[in-house]
C-alpha positions, 0 to 999 in steps of 0.5 A: 032215113036211116041210111044212105050210100051214094056211089060208095066203095071200099078199098082196103089197105091191102088194095083189095076192093071190097065194095063198089059204087054202091047206091043204096037208101033205107027208111027208117023202120025198114027191115032188110036182109043182104044176102050173097056168097062168101067174099060177096062184101056183105060184112064190109058192108055192115062195118061201114054201116056201123063206122068201123070202116070209112068209105074211100070213095062216095058219100055215107050218111048214117041216121042223118050224120055223115060219119066221115066228116064228125069230130071223135066225140061227135063219132062217138056218140053217133056209134052209141045209137048203132047196135052191132051184133057180131057173128062172133061176138067179141065177149072176154071170156072170163067176163059174166053174162050180165056184165057183157050185156049191160056193155050195151050201154057203156057208150051212153053212160058217164065214164064213173058209171062205166067203171063201176058197172064193168067191177059190180053190175048196176042193173042187173034186173035189166040184164036179166030181162033183155036176156029172157025173152032169148031164153038165156035169163038162167045164165045171168051170172056165168061165165062167157067161156061156159057158154056155146057159140050159139049161147054167146050169139044170144048173149050178144043179141041181148047187149044190143037189145039192152043197148037200145039202139036207133040202128041195129046191124047183124053180121050172120047172127044166128050162124051157130045156132040150130034151126028151131033157135035161128027161126025164134031169134030172127023172129024175135030181133023182126018183132022188137025192131018193128014194135020199137020203129027201129031200122034192122039190117041182117047179112044171112047166108040163110036165104030161106030164113032172110025171105021169111023174115025180111021184107026186103032183100038185097043180094051182093056179089063181088062188092056190087049190088046185084038185086034190091028187092021185096022178098016176095019178088026174089026168085030162083033165077034171082038166086041162081044168077047171085050164087052162080058157081055155089052150091044152090043147094046149101044157099038157096034150097026153100024149106020142105013142109014140115010137121009142127015142131016138138013141143019140147024142142020149141023154145020157152017164150017166143015174145 
């Protein structure tokens, strides 16, 4: 078992109740998409799973550990096993891409090696290998402030791939990418998770991407699980209920049939 929540609630310091009575089990190797309107609690849930927040109620188990009961050292070791892909990766503007990718293993390295790597990249070949399937190997020594939003998101993904975590969490990982890159990138994450037997949990606004790339879909609204279904069973009725008072055209409309993408727009690699 990778994740288990029993009656989990989360109330922020300002009194806002972001999550309430969440019961959820995700087994090792599952690929799960979390969808829902803005403010539904998707990011709060992922922050809980990443141990950045602790539950206000209920019990949370991650990778067979209870984060709330761990000491500082044990919690740090648990976090080193969790890869978190941010919507806006926290990358220092002047940092080189190679350094940003290698930072994925800082939690696994000794303090000395981590400090040396920040000054002199110790595994440039490993960073290049993580960037290559994302078509960013030519940006290895570029500064982060020279990259577009979509490129920064892919650097953040490369960092987590280099980390070789046991649990992958992704918060809107392709929001800044065009449709072709978004499709390619989610396909890559799904393949890596499948090949390595990893658990992948991602929050997505694009319902069509969630249904295509994730066998299981969880609908979250007002901090509660509205449905938890195989992707093939999620219908327009579920989406209408999930996004009531929202624009279904933006979230839930199926993609029209299209001709194959022109070769020049396809990513150079799809593996």
